[in-house]
N, C-alpha and C positions, 0 to 999 in steps of 0.2 A: 458475421452478422451484419445487418443493414443499419446504417446510421439512423438513429431515432429511438423512440421509447422501446424498451425490451418487452413489455407486456401491458396488458390492460386490466388484468385481474390483480388486485392489491391484497388478496386474502391468502395467497400462497397455495391455492387449490388448482388453478388452471395455468399451465405453463405458457410462457411467451416464446420469444425467439430462442431457437436452439435448445429448447427444453428447459430454459431457466424459469424458476418460480420467483415471484416477487410478492413481498409482504410489506405493506407500509401502514403505519398507525400514527395518529396525532396524540395518542396517550389518553389517559383518563382525566376527566374534569376534576378540579376546576382549572388547573394550570396546564393547558394543552398547546401543542403546536397547531398550525392552521394550514399547512402546505403539503399534506400527504396526497400522493397521486402518482399516476404513471410517469410523470416527468422526473420522479425521484431516482429512476433507473434508466439510464440512457446508454446507447452505443454512440461513441463520439470519435472524431479524428483526434488522436492523441498526440501527434507530433513524433510518435515512435514509428517503427516499421509497420505497424498494424493499427486497426482501430482499438480503442480502449473502452472500458466500462466506467462511467461516471455515476457516483452515488451522491445524492443531495440529502443533507441532513434535515432534521426538524428545525423550525424556527421558534420553538417555544421550550418551556421547561420540561415537557414530556415529548414522547414520540420515538419511534424506532423504525429502522429499515433493515430488511433481511432479504438476501437474494441467494438462492441455492439451486442445485440440480440434483435429481434423483439418480440412483444407479452406482454411486461410488462404493457402497457396501458390497454389491455383487462383484465389482471389479476387485475389491480387496480380497474377497474370499477366493477369487480365481487367480490370485498372484502366485508367483513362483515360490515354492517352499523355502523358507529361510529369509525371505525379504520382509522382515518384521518391523522395519522402521518406515514410517510415512513421513515424507518431506513435502513441504509446500514452499515454493519460491515464486516471487512475483515482483513486478515493477510498480512502484507507488508514487503518484504525483501529489505533492502537498497541497497544491492549489493556492489561491490568492490569500492574503492575510485576512483573518477572521477572528472575531471575538467568540465564536461558538465554543461551547464547552462539551460538545458531543464527543463521544469516544468512537472513532472510526477505524475500520481495519478489516482484515481478512483472517479467518481462523479455520482450523480443523475441528470438527465436532466428533465425539465418540459416544457410544452407547453405554449408559450405566443403568442396567436394568431396563425400566421403561422411560428413562430420562435421557435427554441429550445434554452432553457436557462439552465445553470448550477444552480440548486436550492441549491445544497449543495455538497461539495466534498473536496478533498485535492490536494495540489500541493507540491511536494518535489523536491528541487533543489540540485543535487549531489555536485556541486562545493562548496556550502556553508553548505551543510548538513541540511538546514533549512526546516521545515515543516510548511505550512501555510494552513488555510481554504480557500476555494474559493466558491463564490456564487454570484448570480445576485441580486443586492441590490439597494436601492435608497440612494443617498447622496445628501440631500436637494432635488432639483428638478431634479437631474441627476440620471437616471437609467443606470446601467452598471455592468459588471462582475468584481468583485474586489477580490484581495487577502486580507485575514483577518489574522492578527497576533493571534497566539494561546497562546503566552506566557503572563506573568504577565504584561509586558509592551513592547514597541517597542524596548527597549534596551536589552530585555531578550527573544529572540525568542526561539521557540522549536527547539533544535538541536539534530539530531539523530546520531547514530554511524554507521560506515560502517559494512557491512556483519552481520546485525542484524535483526531479526524478530520483528515486532511490530503489536499489535492488534489495529486497528483504527475504529472509528465509527462516523457517521454523521446522523442527523435527521432533517427532514423538516416537519413543520406542514402546511398541505395543506388548513387549514381554516384561519390561521393567517399570514403565511409567515415566522414564526419563524424558525431559524436555530441554531442547537447546534452541537458542535464538541467535541469528547472525545477521549482520548488516553493517552500515557505515560506522566504524569506530567501536564495534562491540562484537563479542563472541561469548554469549552468556548462557549459563545453565542454573540449575537449582540444586540444593542439597538433597541427597538421596533420601533423607528423612522426610522430605516434602513430596515425594513421588506419590501420585494417586493412580488408581486403576490396577492393572492395565485395562484399557477399554478398547473395543474394536471400532475403528474409524467408520463413520456413517456418511458424512458429507463435508464439503467445503462451503463456507458461507462468507459472502460480503456482508458487512454489517455496519450500522450506525445507531447508537443509542445515547439519549441525553439523561444522565443520572443527577443533574444538579440545575441550578438556575441558569436559564439561557434565553437569549432573545435574538439570536443570529443564525443565519444558515452557513454551512460550509459545504464545499464541493471538492471531493477527492477522486482522482482517476486511477484505475488499475489496468495493467497490461502485462502480456507475456507471462501469465501464470502457469505453472507447471506443478503437477502432483506426481510423486514417484514413490515406489516401494523399493527399498534397498536393504542390504544386510548390515550396513554400517552407516553412521551419520557422516554425510559428506555434502554439507551445505555450501553452495556458492563457490565460484572461483575467486582467486585473488582480485581479479579486475572487477568482479561483481560487488564486493563489499569493501573495497578500499575507500578511504574517506574523500572521495572525489567531489563531495559537496562543497569543499572548501575553495570554490572558485568564486571570483567576483566578476561581474559583468557590468560595465558602467561607461558612460552615462546611459541610463535606461529610464525613460525613453531617450531616443537619439535620432537625429536626422542625417548623421554622417558616420563618423568613426565610433566604433564600440571597442572598448578596451577589455581584455581578458587577462586576469592575473590569478595566481594561486599561492597560498601560504604554505604549500607542501613542497615547493621547488619542483613541481611537476614538469615533465617534458611534453609540451603541447604538440600533437601531431597534425590534427586537422579539425576543421569546423564545417558542419553542414547546417543550412537553415531551411526549415520547412514551413509552409503556410498551414493554416488551420484545416485545410482539406488533405493534408498529409503529402502535398507535392513538394519536392526538393526544388528550392528557387535559387540556392547559391551554395557552392562548395568551395572551400579555401584550404589548400595544403599549407601547413605551417612547418617551421624549420627546427622544432624541437626545444625552443626557448621556453622559459617558465611564464612569459607574458607575451601578448600578441595584440594586434589591432586588426579589426575587421571592418571594412567599409560597407555600409548598407545603404548608402545614398542612392543606389540604383534600384532599390526596392520600393514598391508602392507603400503608402501609409497603411499601417495595420498591425496586427499581432502575429508574431512568428515564434517558433520554437528553435532555439539554437542548441544543436547537439555538439558538445565539446569532447574530443577524443584525446586522451593523454596516455602516458606510460603507466598511470595508476588507475586506469579505468576510464569510463565515459560518464557524462552527466548531461542533463538537458535543462536549459534555462529559457524562461519565457522573456522575449524582448519585444519592445514596441517601437515601431518606426513612425515618427511624427512628421 
């Protein structure tokens, strides 16, 4: 798709670029957002190998963003017999620090009678940096859409870092209702007693919604999303979900040397730096140590994406040359 706004119709009726529908709302009075519009959904240079999709959240206590494409239900019906598990995998960029309380993420929706339900997805809250699973589940006799903690316990939620790329995945079994989430530091599911459905997949949706008091915007970018139908749950490779986020890049901003270190004792293999137009401006081969220095004094002042490759996967950090 072309860099710029994805569409012009914010009602979800007329498709924009590549058949994507966009729906943006400021919410109901009296506590509304004020910034709904075409710029909420943009194709941007992501610093990855391709352009990404940026979603801008509401700046008020209310407001939502939904972006989706028609036709997945037909593709699901035409799948090979026996491939009854739908999987969604994507790269997620947390963006700059924000006090936004919006729940941002990407989800698989299924059909429950005449209603659409989130059968599996993610919700990221910038103000707390916490990542949760989200799904339509049964809690005793109560059916509803719930947030699911992905950490080892309620006291240890999954916390992400600002300005960092993560590879995330969720799978939904359309024969049993099982949901599994996988990502940096977690491989989580739910008890069988909480399975709901099964439901037929209908669409994949990029979304942002503000359920509580809020006065700030957040911006998250998505890239390299893949939807597959498989006979067994097989989310992400080891390199995809290793805790590669545990890298430190400092000083940042810098006008000379940038240090890279990891508390995982990782073996650093290489670093590539791209500008915001996606052009690679510097590549450095490393010697496999757990820390390294990269000289950026030859770069022009500005914002860049530093792609760090190690034996435990790869991650991307935003750096500033001053």
